[in-house]
N, C-alpha and C positions, 0 to 999 in steps of 0.2 A: 730592467731586467724583465724578460717577454709571460704576457699569462700565457701557462698551459692551454690548447686545448682540448676536450672532455674525453675522460681514457673511456673507452668500450664497455666501462661495467656503469658509467655515470651515463653515458648514452644509451644504454637500458633502461637505466632507472626513470629515465626523461621520457622516455617512450613511453612507461610502464603506468608514469602521470597523467602523463598526455589519453592513453587510452584510459583510465580511471574518472576521468574529464568527461571525455566523450558517451560512456556505457551513461555515466551521470545523466544527460540529455538524452541519452534514445529513451523507448521505452518499445515493452516487443510484445504486442499484442496476441498470447496466449488463447486457450481454452480457456480459462478463466476469464481474461481479462474481455472475451467474448461473449460469455454468461452475464459478466457485469454491466458490459453497453448495452445488451437485447436487454437485461431488467433493468436497467435506466432510460430506454426508449418507452416501454411498457409502462411506466407510469405518467409519461408527457402523452401517453392515451386514453391512458385511465376514461372510464364511465361515472363512478364515482368520487365526487370531487374530493371524496372525505379519505380516502383509499390514497393517500399522498403517501403512505413511506415506504421505502427499497428497508428491503436487508441483507448484508453480504455479508457471509457466513464462511465461517473456516478455518483448520489449527490456524499456530501462530508459522508464521514464517512462507505462508503460503501467496505473502504478495499483494492484502487485503489494504495497506496501510497507502501504498505506493501507488498504486491502480486506482484508488479514491483523491488520492492527492494532484494524481496525473488528469485524469478526468473532471475535477474541479479548474486546474489552472488551464484546461481547455475551453472549459466554458468563457462564453463571455462576460459572467460574473457569477465565482459561486464562493461558496463560504467556507473552508475546511475546521474544524473542532477537535478537538483531540479529549474527550474526556477522561481527567486525571485520577486516581486512585481515591482521593479522598474528598470530592467533586463533591459540591450541594450546587442548586438552584440559582442563588447567589455570584455562587465563582463560574456556573456559566452563562450566568445573561452577561457578566460582567467584561470577561472574554467574546461572546460575539458580539456586543458592541463595537470594541475595540474591533475587532474582524470588521464591522459593517463600516470603520471610519471617524468612531467619535470619539474625539480625544478628548473627554472630560466625561467621563462615565458617570452617571447618579451614583449613588452611596444607598438607598435602600431596593431591595427587591424590585418591590411593583415599579419604581420608576425607571429603574435596568432592564425591567418588561416592556415600559411604556414606549422610553427609547427602542428598542428592536424593533417592535410592533409598529416605531411611526416608520424605522427604516424600510424595512423591508414593504409596507405598505404603497412607498413611493418607487420604492425598485426591489422590484420582490428579486429574490437573489434562489436558490437552492443551497442547501445545507449538506455539506458531509459528517458526517457524526461518527469520528473512529473510536477507539475502546471503549464500545455501548456499554459492554457488559459491568465496567466501572459504573454506570449509573443502577445497574440491577439494584443494588443493596440502598439505596437510597431513589425509590421510584419516583418520586417528586423530579429528579431530576427531567427523565428523561417523558414528565407527563408536561414539564415543561415545556418541551420542544416540540411535544402533540398539539398542545393550547397554540404555539406561537405557529404552525402550518395550517393547523384548524381555520386560525380568525386571518390569515394570510392568505393561505392557500400556496403556500408554498412547498416544492417536492423536501425530501428528508431522505438522504441512504447513511442507513446504519451501520456501522461497519463492526464486529465481533467476532468472536470466538466461535466453534461449531456448535456451541448448546444452546447460545441465545434466542434462539428460535422455541427452542423446547421452556427458558424462561417464559416470554414472552408471552407464550400460548395461556399465560396462567389470567391473562388480566386481558379480558372480554375487547377493551375501548381499545389498545392496543392490534391485537388480534386480528379487529374486524379495518386495519387504516394500512398493515400490512397490505401493498394491491403487487406485489413483484418480492419474487427469492432471485437471490442468487448465492450457489455455494460452489466456495473454491474449495479445490482437490489437488491431490498433487499432481504436479505437470507432468505428462510421459512423454517418451521418449522424441516423437515429434516436436512438443515444446523445447524438451532441448536442444534437440538441432537447431528450430528458430530464434530460439536466445543464443547461440554463438553465433546464426548466420548473424544476426544485428548486431551485434554489443562487442565481439570476438574480433578482435585486430590481428589475430592469426587468424589461419586457414584451419583447421582439423579432420582428420580423416572418422571412421563411420568408430573406431579404435575408444577414438576419447569420447563421443557421443554417449558411449556403452560404459565406462568409467565412471561418468559423471550421473549419465541418470543411475547406475548402482547409486555412488554415495553418497549423491545431494536428497534420496527417496523422493524427491521429486520438489523440492522448498524452492523456490525460486530464488531466495534469501542467499544458500548454499549452493545454486547454480552461480551465478553472479562474482564468490569467494572463489567457487570454482573456474570460473573465465580468468580472472586476476590473475591465477594461478598457471595456466595455462597458456595465457600470454607473456610471462615472464619466465617460460622453460623457454618460449619461442625466440623471447628476442634475446634471452642467453643465449643460447645455441645459434641466434642468426638463422634461425630456420625457415624457410617458406609454408612448410607444412608442416604441423603436430603429427605425432601417431598414436597409436594407442599400447605404441611397443613402447615407445618418449615417458610415457606418461604410466605404465606398468610398475606396480611397486611405490608412488608417487601420493603422499595424502593429500590428493587437490584442495580437500577439504579440513578445516580440523577441526574435530570432534570432540571437545573439553571433557564430555563423559567417558567415551572412548577410554581416551589417554588417563582420564581417572581410574576407571578400572585395569585397564593393562597395569596403572603402576602401583595396583591394591596386590 
């Protein structure tokens, strides 16, 4: 018995999967990304060697992590670390030396520190530290990163929530080392259009852009979800252009908090 060809629904689903694969390989240079790149470039041109920290801060969902990961990947060699909620200096150093390529991390904090310094002294690499707010509870975590940066003169980019600068200012040894800052904010309509033009596999009119800009509240994470849903509508309808009228009343972004409020 001959196998059946793909049904129309299956074909649409396949196109959505392929589209998502493309989406995660691409990167959109939004206004936030431009600020990030300007700050990273500024730290490379610093006049004071000790001012080698960049602080990138903003509310959740504005794309800091994705931007930091993309920047680290695009460098010839850069390390990307994510601080865990219960992070300690030893946990940080263990993660760092493994990212640097050490197959047998040392057991003591001092030995791990020396391993990291040894690697970075021979091959200096920028370090991107995500969710830096998780190091505020035990400031020795961030002080360990500062020590490494001071000793081997590598740039370090801190990625954190919108309140991190206010917390770090309490510590003069951090305040004086922040050589550049970039604040991530809600994306505007022009950024939403740029996201669609770069990522979306179907064409959309201005009505769709307006709807997504409103529903997403400028959060890149939500904009990407909306693009997936708009593509699904376009593929299902086999439409060349998805219009604002076609998405009218459609929840392009699932807001679980809003749904919870309505249910109550």
